[in-house]
C-alpha positions as a printed NumPy array, in Angstrom:
array([[ 27.548,  -9.275,   4.579],
       [ 27.956,  -5.986,   5.594],
       [ 26.645,  -3.674,   3.231],
       [ 28.054,  -0.232,   3.502],
       [ 26.223,   2.99 ,   1.758],
       [ 29.078,   4.699,  -0.847],
       [ 30.749,   7.582,   1.925],
       [ 32.04 ,   4.861,   4.088],
       [ 34.572,   4.969,   1.425],
       [ 35.626,   8.288,   1.653],
       [ 37.482,   8.074,   4.914],
       [ 40.599,   9.889,   3.038],
       [ 38.734,  13.035,   2.509],
       [ 40.353,  15.595,   3.751],
       [ 36.988,  17.644,   4.622],
       [ 36.558,  14.863,   6.794],
       [ 39.805,  15.979,   9.062],
       [ 37.82 ,  17.925,  12.032],
       [ 35.756,  14.761,  12.391],
       [ 38.74 ,  12.453,  12.971],
       [ 39.608,  15.118,  16.109],
       [ 36.391,  15.065,  17.074],
       [ 36.734,  10.458,  17.745],
       [ 37.802,  11.381,  21.091],
       [ 35.808,  13.502,  22.535],
       [ 33.585,  12.189,  25.52 ],
       [ 30.401,  13.545,  23.811],
       [ 29.609,  11.699,  21.464],
       [ 27.692,  14.11 ,  19.347],
       [ 30.299,  16.117,  18.215],
       [ 31.754,  13.965,  15.694],
       [ 27.984,  13.853,  13.965],
       [ 27.559,  17.267,  14.256],
       [ 31.128,  17.705,  12.571],
       [ 30.325,  15.449,   9.741],
       [ 27.025,  17.255,   9.466],
       [ 29.036,  20.204,   8.69 ],
       [ 31.644,  18.707,   6.604],
       [ 28.243,  17.032,   4.495],
       [ 26.556,  20.821,   4.428],
       [ 29.683,  22.453,   3.023],
       [ 30.35 ,  19.674,   0.652],
       [ 26.677,  18.822,  -0.286],
       [ 27.694,  15.442,  -0.3  ],
       [ 24.724,  14.196,   1.464],
       [ 23.773,  10.528,   0.583],
       [ 21.709,   9.936,  -2.501],
       [ 18.357,   9.227,  -1.518],
       [ 14.567,   8.791,  -2.672],
       [ 11.4  ,   7.886,  -0.743],
       [ 10.473,   4.421,  -3.023],
       [  6.571,   4.866,  -3.793],
       [  4.308,   2.701,  -4.626],
       [  3.422,   1.46 ,  -7.964],
       [  1.4  ,  -0.733,  -9.406],
       [  3.493,  -1.644, -12.255],
       [  6.281,  -2.677, -10.319],
       [  3.264,  -4.836,  -8.371],
       [  1.78 ,  -6.164, -11.244],
       [  5.65 ,  -7.323, -12.361],
       [  6.52 ,  -9.104,  -9.645],
       [  2.675, -10.98 ,  -9.798],
       [  3.619, -12.072, -12.959],
       [  6.839, -13.324, -11.41 ],
       [  5.066, -15.287,  -8.488],
       [  2.665, -16.67 , -11.095],
       [  5.54 , -18.145, -13.589],
       [  7.08 , -19.592,  -9.982],
       [  3.695, -21.025,  -9.018],
       [  2.895, -22.662, -12.354],
       [  6.76 , -24.144, -11.935],
       [  6.102, -25.6  ,  -8.331],
       [  8.819, -23.183,  -6.491],
       [  5.85 , -22.665,  -4.006],
       [  8.56 , -20.217,  -2.019],
       [  9.938, -18.291,  -4.462],
       [  6.192, -17.661,  -5.351],
       [  5.161, -16.456,  -1.787],
       [  7.843, -13.864,  -1.87 ],
       [  6.966, -12.648,  -4.91 ],
       [  2.99 , -11.935,  -4.335],
       [  4.244, -10.428,  -0.721],
       [  6.738,  -8.448,  -2.918],
       [  3.825,  -7.383,  -5.354],
       [  1.734,  -6.318,  -2.063],
       [  4.127,  -4.017,  -0.082],
       [  4.56 ,  -2.405,  -3.792],
       [  0.818,  -2.097,  -4.666],
       [ -1.271,   1.158,  -4.188],
       [ -3.728,   0.904,  -1.459],
       [ -7.181,  -0.45 ,  -2.358],
       [ -5.901,  -0.82 ,  -5.695],
       [ -6.1  ,  -3.284,  -8.741],
       [ -2.671,  -4.732,  -8.477],
       [ -3.167,  -5.173,  -4.704],
       [ -6.307,  -6.944,  -5.17 ],
       [ -4.599,  -9.375,  -8.116],
       [ -1.853, -10.053,  -5.702],
       [ -3.879, -11.042,  -2.525],
       [ -5.859, -13.462,  -5.054],
       [ -2.76 , -14.611,  -6.591],
       [ -1.27 , -15.333,  -2.948],
       [ -5.177, -17.157,  -2.054],
       [ -4.558, -19.329,  -4.927],
       [ -0.851, -20.286,  -4.043],
       [ -2.053, -21.107,  -0.15 ],
       [ -5.04 , -23.372,  -1.47 ],
       [ -2.476, -25.437,  -3.756],
       [ -0.007, -25.513,  -0.326],
       [ -2.648, -26.994,   1.754],
       [ -2.798, -24.109,   4.158],
       [ -6.595, -23.91 ,   4.158],
       [ -6.739, -21.751,   7.198],
       [ -4.285, -19.151,   5.602],
       [ -6.459, -19.723,   2.583],
       [ -9.651, -18.125,   3.829],
       [ -8.239, -15.319,   5.741],
       [ -6.298, -14.084,   2.371],
       [ -9.499, -14.706,   0.387],
       [-11.171, -12.305,   3.33 ],
       [ -9.232,  -9.817,   2.816],
       [ -9.259,  -9.8  ,  -1.034],
       [-13.001,  -9.185,  -1.096],
       [-13.26 ,  -6.384,   1.587],
       [-11.113,  -4.348,  -1.481],
       [-14.332,  -3.84 ,  -3.345],
       [-13.311,  -6.731,  -6.452],
       [-15.178,  -7.183,  -9.268],
       [-18.151, -10.088,  -9.582],
       [-15.883, -11.904, -11.464],
       [-13.21 , -12.088,  -8.724],
       [-15.57 , -12.326,  -6.533],
       [-17.476, -15.523,  -7.534],
       [-13.659, -16.807,  -8.192],
       [-12.673, -16.133,  -4.153],
       [-16.009, -17.519,  -3.112],
       [-15.492, -20.291,  -5.054],
       [-11.816, -20.903,  -3.528],
       [-12.743, -19.964,   0.197],
       [-15.649, -22.783,  -0.018],
       [-13.275, -25.402,  -1.183],
       [-10.157, -24.196,   1.377],
       [-13.094, -24.172,   4.548],
       [-13.791, -27.785,   3.84 ],
       [-10.477, -28.844,   4.997],
       [ -9.729, -26.533,   7.633],
       [-10.055, -28.982,  10.5  ],
       [ -7.499, -31.021,   8.847],
       [ -4.895, -28.181,  10.073],
       [ -6.417, -27.331,  13.117],
       [ -5.953, -31.609,  14.188],
       [ -2.534, -31.625,  12.51 ],
       [ -1.578, -29.108,  15.105],
       [ -3.295, -30.509,  18.025],
       [ -1.345, -33.908,  17.137],
       [  1.567, -31.958,  17.031],
       [  0.95 , -30.064,  19.631],
       [  1.906, -30.657,  23.502],
       [  2.334, -29.977,  27.066],
       [  6.288, -29.998,  26.638],
       [  6.438, -27.596,  23.768],
       [  3.755, -25.653,  25.125],
       [  5.309, -25.072,  28.555],
       [  8.652, -25.509,  28.06 ],
       [  9.743, -21.672,  27.309],
       [  7.375, -19.889,  30.333],
       [  9.007, -19.165,  33.399],
       [  8.832, -21.151,  36.392],
       [  9.145, -20.31 ,  40.414],
       [ 10.201, -17.258,  41.893],
       [ 11.336, -14.439,  40.053],
       [ 13.979, -11.907,  40.339],
       [ 12.701,  -9.071,  42.564],
       [ 14.654,  -6.47 ,  40.026],
       [ 14.134,  -8.561,  37.284],
       [ 10.562,  -9.696,  36.808],
       [ 11.277, -11.227,  33.224],
       [ 14.257, -13.269,  35.117],
       [ 14.184, -16.622,  37.967],
       [ 15.416, -16.154,  40.993],
       [ 18.094, -18.4  ,  39.799],
       [ 20.002, -15.229,  39.213],
       [ 20.826, -12.265,  40.703],
       [ 23.304,  -9.548,  40.283],
       [ 26.654,  -8.953,  41.891],
       [ 28.124,  -5.375,  42.283],
       [ 31.182,  -6.365,  43.557],
       [ 33.311,  -5.104,  41.006],
       [ 32.125,  -1.87 ,  41.195],
       [ 29.939,  -2.939,  37.838],
       [ 26.81 ,  -5.139,  37.433],
       [ 27.571,  -8.832,  36.817],
       [ 24.48 , -11.379,  35.755],
       [ 25.785, -14.129,  38.469],
       [ 23.681, -17.49 ,  39.333],
       [ 22.064, -17.129,  42.725],
       [ 22.827, -20.835,  42.938],
       [ 23.666, -23.853,  41.543],
       [ 21.834, -24.203,  38.172],
       [ 21.348, -27.015,  36.424],
       [ 21.581, -27.441,  32.322],
       [ 18.317, -26.795,  30.438],
       [ 17.102, -24.683,  32.715],
       [ 15.296, -21.473,  31.349],
       [ 16.121, -18.503,  33.844],
       [ 14.883, -15.49 ,  31.517],
       [ 12.571, -14.62 ,  28.901],
       [ 13.178, -11.041,  27.807],
       [ 10.954,  -9.468,  25.086],
       [ 13.569,  -6.78 ,  22.905],
       [ 13.126,  -3.041,  23.422],
       [ 13.246,  -2.788,  19.652],
       [ 13.549,  -5.588,  16.844],
       [ 14.935,  -5.588,  13.59 ],
       [ 14.278,  -7.989,  10.507],
       [ 17.369,  -9.66 ,   8.31 ],
       [ 17.576,  -8.009,   4.469],
       [ 16.197, -11.79 ,   4.058],
       [ 13.452, -11.794,   6.142],
       [ 11.409,  -8.999,   6.038],
       [  9.057,  -9.816,   3.041],
       [  8.427, -13.261,   4.442],
       [  8.352, -11.694,   8.479],
       [  6.13 ,  -9.439,  10.201],
       [  8.458,  -6.142,  10.958],
       [  7.345,  -5.756,  14.362],
       [  7.193,  -8.976,  16.492],
       [  9.044, -11.434,  13.592],
       [  6.328, -13.875,  12.742],
       [  6.893, -15.641,   9.629],
       [  3.539, -15.352,   8.81 ],
       [  1.588, -16.573,   5.45 ],
       [ -0.846, -13.247,   5.706],
       [  1.505, -10.743,   6.157],
       [ -0.316,  -7.411,   4.929],
       [  2.23 ,  -4.165,   3.895],
       [  2.536,  -0.839,   5.401],
       [  0.563,   1.845,   3.674],
       [  3.682,   4.238,   3.713],
       [  6.599,   2.244,   2.299],
       [  7.683,  -0.967,   0.305],
       [  9.813,  -2.489,   2.932],
       [  7.744,  -3.184,   5.975],
       [  4.967,  -6.055,   5.75 ],
       [  2.803,  -6.929,   9.086],
       [  1.205,  -9.925,  10.689],
       [ -2.086,  -8.429,  12.156],
       [ -3.445,  -4.557,  13.024],
       [ -2.287,  -4.895,  16.688],
       [  1.753,  -5.064,  15.391],
       [  1.477,  -2.393,  12.635],
       [ -0.317,  -0.035,  15.45 ],
       [  2.411,  -0.711,  17.648],
       [  4.947,   0.084,  15.383],
       [  3.673,   2.837,  14.616],
       [  3.402,   3.988,  17.799],
       [  7.063,   2.905,  18.563],
       [  8.183,   5.513,  15.276],
       [  7.604,   3.885,  12.484],
       [  5.543,   6.478,  11.145],
       [  8.452,   8.455,  10.813],
       [ 11.131,   5.172,   9.921],
       [  8.87 ,   4.624,   7.404],
       [  9.744,   7.993,   5.108],
       [ 13.151,   7.389,   4.937],
       [ 13.493,   3.406,   5.484],
       [ 14.858,   2.682,   2.391],
       [ 17.877,   4.077,   3.271],
       [ 18.22 ,   2.156,   6.806],
       [ 20.482,  -0.589,   6.404],
       [ 20.465,  -3.406,   8.666],
       [ 23.882,  -2.493,  10.094],
       [ 22.172,   0.696,  11.569],
       [ 18.653,  -0.19 ,  11.901],
       [ 18.109,  -0.976,  15.296],
       [ 19.882,   2.366,  16.286],
       [ 17.673,   4.207,  14.858],
       [ 14.701,   2.142,  15.738],
       [ 15.15 ,   2.184,  19.503],
       [ 15.935,   5.916,  19.473],
       [ 12.778,   6.607,  18.095],
       [ 10.763,   4.794,  19.929],
       [ 12.622,   6.33 ,  23.268],
       [ 11.79 ,   9.749,  22.017],
       [  8.016,   8.145,  21.38 ],
       [  7.981,   7.348,  25.479],
       [  9.063,  10.357,  26.513],
       [  6.081,  13.54 ,  27.154],
       [  8.635,  15.599,  25.987],
       [ 11.84 ,  16.413,  24.118],
       [ 13.17 ,  17.923,  27.463],
       [ 13.189,  14.721,  28.699],
       [ 14.65 ,  12.788,  25.946],
       [ 17.329,  15.608,  25.992],
       [ 18.146,  15.256,  29.839],
       [ 18.342,  11.454,  29.563],
       [ 20.773,  11.752,  26.731],
       [ 23.097,  13.59 ,  29.065],
       [ 24.189,  10.607,  31.058],
       [ 25.434,   7.666,  28.863],
       [ 27.321,   4.553,  29.611],
       [ 29.379,   3.839,  32.966],
       [ 27.877,   7.344,  34.734],
       [ 24.529,   6.387,  33.721],
       [ 25.047,   2.827,  35.347],
       [ 26.772,   3.696,  38.271],
       [ 23.46 ,   6.222,  39.019],
       [ 21.434,   3.296,  38.524],
       [ 19.143,   0.952,  40.129],
       [ 19.592,  -2.699,  38.867],
       [ 15.606,  -2.487,  37.585],
       [ 17.117,   0.36 ,  35.573],
       [ 20.076,  -0.904,  34.606],
       [ 18.524,  -4.249,  33.041],
       [ 14.268,  -3.498,  33.525],
       [ 12.229,  -2.537,  30.859],
       [ 12.383,   0.633,  31.568],
       [ 12.781,   3.27 ,  28.572],
       [ 16.694,   4.652,  29.327],
       [ 18.029,   0.662,  30.23 ],
       [ 19.73 ,   0.728,  27.122],
       [ 21.462,   4.146,  28.664],
       [ 23.611,   1.993,  30.678],
       [ 26.95 ,   0.456,  29.331],
       [ 30.55 ,  -0.438,  30.225],
       [ 32.117,   0.611,  27.331],
       [ 34.386,  -2.131,  27.504],
       [ 34.676,  -2.334,  23.352],
       [ 38.71 ,  -1.719,  22.414],
       [ 38.084,  -1.108,  18.403],
       [ 35.64 ,   2.046,  18.556],
       [ 36.917,   4.378,  16.07 ],
       [ 36.784,   2.671,  12.752],
       [ 32.615,   2.339,  13.979],
       [ 32.949,   5.658,  15.591],
       [ 33.899,   7.419,  11.766],
       [ 31.492,   4.899,  10.481],
       [ 28.468,   5.39 ,  12.217],
       [ 28.946,   9.206,  12.454],
       [ 29.002,   9.586,   8.87 ],
       [ 26.024,   7.425,   8.443],
       [ 23.827,   8.743,  11.163],
       [ 24.165,  12.253,   9.925],
       [ 23.057,  11.431,   6.939],
       [ 19.937,   9.802,   8.827],
       [ 19.256,  12.676,  10.744],
       [ 19.368,  15.295,   8.074],
       [ 16.998,  13.225,   6.494],
       [ 14.558,  13.013,   9.345],
       [ 14.384,  16.276,   9.387],
       [ 13.742,  16.92 ,   5.896],
       [ 11.285,  14.383,   5.779],
       [  9.676,  13.718,   8.503],
       [  8.029,  16.157,  11.287],
       [ 10.179,  14.129,  13.708],
       [ 12.646,  16.929,  15.073],
       [ 10.676,  20.161,  16.846],
       [  9.74 ,  23.58 ,  14.633],
       [ 11.658,  26.047,  16.71 ],
       [ 15.567,  26.257,  15.514],
       [ 17.048,  26.664,  19.522],
       [ 15.161,  23.298,  20.268],
       [ 15.828,  21.573,  16.503],
       [ 19.74 ,  22.261,  18.051],
       [ 19.387,  20.838,  21.195],
       [ 17.134,  17.653,  19.68 ],
       [ 19.724,  17.4  ,  17.242],
       [ 22.334,  17.01 ,  19.77 ],
       [ 20.357,  14.634,  21.516],
       [ 19.693,  12.404,  18.809],
       [ 23.118,  12.148,  17.579],
       [ 24.517,  11.094,  21.079],
       [ 21.733,   8.587,  21.466],
       [ 21.775,   7.057,  18.703],
       [ 25.976,   6.966,  18.213],
       [ 25.637,   5.384,  22.168],
       [ 23.489,   2.455,  20.736],
       [ 25.701,   1.912,  17.515],
       [ 28.624,   1.796,  19.238],
       [ 28.41 ,   0.759,  22.501],
       [ 24.744,  -1.444,  22.637],
       [ 25.52 ,  -5.225,  21.555],
       [ 22.42 ,  -6.709,  19.272],
       [ 21.295, -10.169,  20.153],
       [ 21.391, -12.715,  17.692],
       [ 18.137, -14.177,  17.244],
       [ 18.157, -17.814,  15.975],
       [ 15.156, -19.164,  14.604],
       [ 13.967, -22.503,  14.127],
       [ 11.801, -23.042,  10.522],
       [  9.693, -26.654,  10.189],
       [ 10.038, -27.128,   6.228],
       [  6.695, -28.519,   5.097],
       [  8.015, -30.345,   1.847],
       [ 11.208, -32.023,   3.76 ],
       [  8.826, -32.853,   7.262],
       [ 11.569, -31.66 ,   9.259],
       [ 12.779, -28.608,  11.232],
       [ 15.918, -26.91 ,  10.459],
       [ 17.987, -23.288,  11.747],
       [ 16.645, -20.652,   9.495],
       [ 19.641, -19.261,   7.929],
       [ 19.027, -15.522,   8.275],
       [ 18.946, -14.41 ,  12.061],
       [ 17.206, -11.486,  13.279],
       [ 18.513,  -9.002,  15.772],
       [ 17.268,  -7.528,  18.492],
       [ 18.111,  -4.815,  21.906],
       [ 18.215,  -6.738,  24.803],
       [ 18.803,  -4.733,  28.448],
       [ 19.601,  -7.657,  30.244],
       [ 20.357, -10.21 ,  27.424],
       [ 22.429,  -7.874,  25.76 ],
       [ 24.791,  -7.12 ,  28.669],
       [ 25.618, -10.601,  29.627],
       [ 29.606, -11.251,  28.196],
       [ 30.768, -12.925,  24.967],
       [ 32.166, -16.42 ,  25.272],
       [ 32.562, -18.745,  22.326],
       [ 32.454, -21.25 ,  25.652],
       [ 29.053, -19.828,  27.008],
       [ 27.268, -21.672,  30.026],
       [ 24.111, -20.329,  28.645],
       [ 22.083, -19.922,  25.481],
       [ 19.819, -17.246,  23.555],
       [ 16.4  , -19.112,  21.867],
       [ 15.198, -16.717,  19.466],
       [ 11.07 , -16.634,  19.597],
       [ 10.43 , -14.159,  17.818],
       [ 10.899, -10.777,  18.678],
       [ 11.804, -12.296,  22.404],
       [ 14.719, -14.458,  23.541],
       [ 15.17 , -17.318,  25.922],
       [ 17.958, -17.582,  27.899],
       [ 18.716, -20.996,  28.556],
       [ 21.355, -23.11 ,  30.564],
       [ 23.868, -25.314,  28.42 ],
       [ 26.502, -26.374,  30.904],
       [ 25.983, -26.68 ,  34.844],
       [ 26.614, -23.532,  36.648],
       [ 27.878, -23.179,  39.886],
       [ 26.591, -20.413,  42.429],
       [ 28.559, -17.45 ,  42.113],
       [ 29.406, -17.599,  38.033],
       [ 28.343, -15.149,  35.872],
       [ 26.128, -16.307,  32.515],
       [ 27.66 , -15.712,  29.34 ],
       [ 26.574, -16.362,  26.053],
       [ 27.962, -16.329,  22.523],
       [ 27.394, -13.345,  20.638],
       [ 27.271, -14.999,  17.328],
       [ 25.532, -18.342,  17.924],
       [ 27.076, -21.588,  19.419],
       [ 30.231, -22.693,  17.241],
       [ 28.501, -26.603,  17.558],
       [ 26.062, -25.08 ,  15.105],
       [ 27.383, -24.221,  12.307],
       [ 30.068, -25.634,   9.697],
       [ 33.401, -26.144,  10.361],
       [ 34.338, -23.362,   8.105],
       [ 31.903, -20.979,   9.522],
       [ 34.224, -21.417,  12.364],
       [ 37.024, -20.196,  11.118],
       [ 35.362, -16.662,  10.659],
       [ 34.091, -16.58 ,  14.366],
       [ 36.912, -13.808,  14.834],
       [ 36.181, -12.007,  11.691],
       [ 32.94 , -11.67 ,  12.774],
       [ 33.221, -10.818,  16.131],
       [ 35.839,  -7.839,  15.36 ],
       [ 33.32 ,  -6.765,  12.698],
       [ 30.161,  -7.001,  14.292],
       [ 31.146,  -6.328,  18.034],
       [ 34.642,  -4.585,  17.647],
       [ 36.417,  -6.907,  19.813],
       [ 38.224, -10.231,  19.725],
       [ 39.051, -13.05 ,  22.377],
       [ 42.466, -13.78 ,  24.135],
       [ 43.42 , -17.574,  23.752],
       [ 40.474, -18.554,  22.904],
       [ 39.925, -22.373,  21.508],
       [ 37.407, -21.825,  19.264],
       [ 38.632, -18.827,  17.985],
       [ 42.33 , -20.358,  17.984],
       [ 41.282, -23.009,  15.31 ],
       [ 41.321, -25.71 ,  17.755],
       [ 37.547, -26.187,  18.098],
       [ 38.02 , -30.183,  17.031],
       [ 39.739, -30.382,  20.68 ],
       [ 37.395, -29.694,  23.092],
       [ 34.775, -32.204,  20.665],
       [ 37.983, -34.991,  21.227],
       [ 38.124, -34.263,  25.429],
       [ 34.549, -34.253,  25.285],
       [ 33.246, -37.312,  27.271],
       [ 29.665, -38.125,  28.372],
       [ 29.592, -39.168,  32.359],
       [ 27.74 , -41.875,  33.183],
       [ 24.349, -40.48 ,  33.807],
       [ 24.543, -39.069,  30.682],
       [ 25.124, -41.454,  28.46 ],
       [ 22.234, -43.766,  29.977],
       [ 19.972, -40.818,  29.847],
       [ 21.363, -40.692,  25.97 ],
       [ 20.772, -44.292,  25.667],
       [ 17.212, -44.053,  26.991],
       [ 16.12 , -41.339,  24.642],
       [ 17.834, -43.183,  21.307],
       [ 16.316, -46.26 ,  22.544],
       [ 12.405, -44.588,  22.573],
       [ 13.193, -42.313,  19.457],
       [ 14.223, -45.801,  17.614],
       [ 11.157, -47.333,  18.733],
       [  9.051, -44.149,  17.438],
       [ 10.836, -44.456,  14.121],
       [ 12.781, -40.613,  14.503],
       [ 15.78 , -41.4  ,  14.68 ],
       [ 18.195, -44.007,  13.463],
       [ 20.024, -46.499,  15.484],
       [ 23.679, -45.769,  16.309],
       [ 26.638, -46.976,  18.25 ],
       [ 27.029, -45.83 ,  21.612],
       [ 30.616, -47.014,  22.271],
       [ 31.628, -44.234,  19.703],
       [ 30.406, -41.208,  21.477]])
């Protein structure tokens, strides 16, 4: 669900008339600056208070974690212990108790290596002698069984799973994270990613790392805020109560990319706007000066794309996301909502951080540039949904995670949407693999579904696709079989050819002999 701040409802406020008039302006900064002026005059800034670490709240979460642990609700216990860690002041008694409780939980869950790691982290926090003794006993028990986990990992791993998502063969000379299966066609005046030759089904044509990523609000307690890894040994950010990291390297990279500024205002950044804020902060961090950032902000969208090389449009350069077709149709609602919200974001960046320059003239120019870039990203840059698969230990099966994260990808994010796509985006933490799911003829443009493949969800959710596309991507499909509620027709008209049927029969026969799947009626396929 789209979570809206209170002022999104103020669309009929007469003080915003000047903002409405500015929505048609070419300079995307205009509406943000006018919204800022309206907020200053009315003093109706979004109420914001930086959430401080609290030993009391941490201990309360720890108690709930222990209660869930005693009831056998281990997933809830893990969530509560992680919440306790996020609230705990650094090196406090609350932090020691949180790590101790989580280590005890991990031992019960038979996650022995993770248990040992938490015990070692806790021991480094100057624990009292009584706790040290218990931790050492816990470590000894867990250490005796770590070999079982190592053996299980080796048993489950195989060359196919280890190698499938690694690019093979020649690379595209302009896009190093894509293979030579794809090329960029400029005949229409706008770059299109097309098949350089016939591409068979199941070909990994690109593995791209997001310029920035953002975890879903339901994942931030159990996932690394930087790389999105679902880790059992997450450690909290010392400056906020909303981010955790899987290791020191991810924490350092997040700080370099701008989390040290985001950290101070993170409580007011909703999922809907997290990516534009993070991308803007990272771009500025990668610039040598404000002048470089300001200059880049003056050339956006189609204008920038026409003057950029293929590598600058689709590569990993710091300003690649500033290129766009600007072909979104229903933008004015998004422009209004985003400009009101971003005016508050920039205001609090100024009040609570040192992100903006001190010199008044430089600050004015910087605010205009930041407004321009954030608005461009929020309205015209397509976030890519990172759908992950998770292993349910208690049920010994792999399933699709319910809450996908998102990321900005200069290459994959510039591909067009299709409800009947020829490629699929597989989430790999904060990276994504682009895989063909249909034969792609030479010269055919590559497509994928912005909101996930329709076959991955229940029938009721398929009917909601048009609404989701309109809300999140401000576009609708025309004469679409899937969005038009005729998805069943696609299934009824689909048939396996002889080669596919033989391959499927061979797979089912093999899998059945291994006890992995039940027999089925081939003739019903």
